[in-house]
N, C-alpha and C positions, 0 to 999 in steps of 0.2 A: 468721256470714259463710259464704257458700257457696263451698267450695273445689273446684277441678277441676284435674286434672293436665294440664300443658302442657310442651312442649319448646321452648326459645328458641334461636334462632340467635345465638350470642354472638361471632362473628368481629368484631373491632374495636369491640365495645361497651365502654363505659367503666364500670368497677365501682369504687366506693369502699368500702373495708372499714375500719370503725372498730374498732380493737383488734388487737393483734399477738400475742395469746396462741395457744394450741393451736387453738381454734376458728377464729380469724382466719387462721391458717396453713393449715388444711385448706381453708377457703373460697377462699383465695388460689390455692392449687395447682389446685383444681378449675376455677376460672374461667380461669386461665392456660392450662390444657390445652385449654380450649374456644376459645381464641383471643382472649380479652378483654384489654383494657388495664386493669391493676389498680394502684390507688394505695392505700396503707395509711396511716391516721392512727393513730399510736401512739408508743410510746417507743423501740422497737427492732424490727429484723427479724432472723431467723436468717441465718447465713452462706449457707445453702441458698437462701433467698429473695433475698438480695442478689445471689448469682451468677446468678439468673434475671432480674435487672434490675428487680426490684420497687422502686418509689420509696416512701419513707416520708416523711410530712409531719407537721409539728407540729399540735397541736390548735388553735392560734391561727389556722390557715388553714382551719379546717373549713368555714366558709361558702362559700369559693371552690370547694372540692372537692365539696361537695354540689351546687352549681350545675353543675359540670362533669360529674357522674356521670349515667349512664342508670339504674344500679341502685345502691342504697345498702344496705350490710349492717352492722348493729350487732352487734358481737361483743366489746365491751369489758367489763371487770369493773366499770366505773363505770356504774351503772344510771341515774344522773342524766344523764350524757353521752349514753347510748344514747337516752333519752327526748327530750333536746334535739335530737339529730340526726334522730330520727324526725319530730319536730314541724316542723323546718326543711325536711324533704324534701318536704313538701306532698303532691302527687299522684304523685310518682315511685314506682317500684317499690322497696319497702323490705322487706328480709328481717330480721326481728328474731330473731337467733340467740339472744338472751337470753330473749325471750318470743315464740315463733313466731306465736301467734294474734293478737298485737297488730299485726303487719305485714300487708302485702297480697301477699307473695311467700314461698312456702315453698321451701327448698332441702332436699329429702328425702335420706335415706340412699340411695345408689345404688351399683351394682356391675355389672361385666360378666361374662358367661359367653360366651366367644367374642365374636360381634358383637351379642349380645343384652344390652341395658342394662335392668336391673331396678331400680325405685325402690320404696322402702317409706316410707309416711307413717302414723304412728300418731296423728296429731293432737296430738303433743307429750305423749301420755299415758305413753309408756314407751320411752326410748331402749334400755333393756336388752332389751325384747321385740323391738325392731327388729333387734337383732343376732341374737337367737335365730331369728327368722323368716328372716333371711338364710341362716343355717346350714341350715335345713330346705329352703329353695328350692335351694340349691347341691347338696344331696343328690338332689333330685328331677330336676333337669335334667341329662341325661346327655350325653356326647360325641356319641352318635348323634343326639340332638336338635339339637345345634349343626350337625352335618354335614348333617342333613336340611334345616335352614334354608338352608345354602349351596346345596344341591341344588335346593331349590324356587326359589331366586333364579335359578340357572343355567337351569332348565327354563322359568321364567316369561319370561325374556328371549328365549329361543329361540322360544317360542310366540307372543310379541308380534310377532316378525318374520315368522312363517309363517302365523298364523291370526288372522282378524279376529273370528271368533265368540267372544265373551267367555264364554258359557255352556259352550262346548266346551272352551275353555282351562281353565276352572275344573274341569271334569270330569276332564280329563287330569291336572291337578295333584293332584287328590284321589286318582286312581288311583296316581300316583307315591308319594304319601304312604302308601298302604295296601299297596303291592306287596310281597309277602313276599321276593322275590329282592333287592329294594333294601334292605329291612330287614336281610337277612343280610349284604350287602356292608358296610353301615354298622356293624353290630355287630362285624364283623371288621376295621374300620378301612380298608376298601378303597374309599376315596372315588372314585378315578379309575375304578375298575371300575364303580361306581354311575353315574358320569357317562356312561360309554360305553353302559351299559344304557339310560339315560334318552334318550340321543341316538338310539339305534336305535328306542326306543319312540315318540319324537316323529316320527321319519322315517315310521314305519308309520302313525301316526295322522293325519299331514298330507299323505299322498299324494293 
């Protein structure tokens, strides 16, 4: 199967999670944070999930909730149940947390550094290496990188308002990225000073 990374808009999407253990809990929290409506089929949910308003349904109602769902996630310890749910789901998006490559949707390990979201997918070969790679990435991406991202967004929005020439906009953004004065500001945590500098720089370039 040919996998490719995608981001899905999850606001008000309907997600069925089969299994209320640790994996099901993590998936539930993740999709709730993304704005989805989540229903769990399982024996119980933690007090934390109950407080978030997550509904838990009995296995006997599984057919109805599969029909309701936009996305189905199998995370139960009962492998026969997981397979049954996957079979009943037909052409729906199915994440097989028990056997990722048997589904048609992967939910990769992901984390944020500032506003940068980073996902790691090892093809199910090694969850342990996924954690190790995360540690390495977190060490490489610095606070200055995150501030540069915000600065590029600030500059890009200004340039779109003032300059129609896309090639020139790109050239100015590259100059901002490489400017030693800006790098010094960001290294010293002086983000507002960097913004003022960029503002003057764009004023000069767009006269």
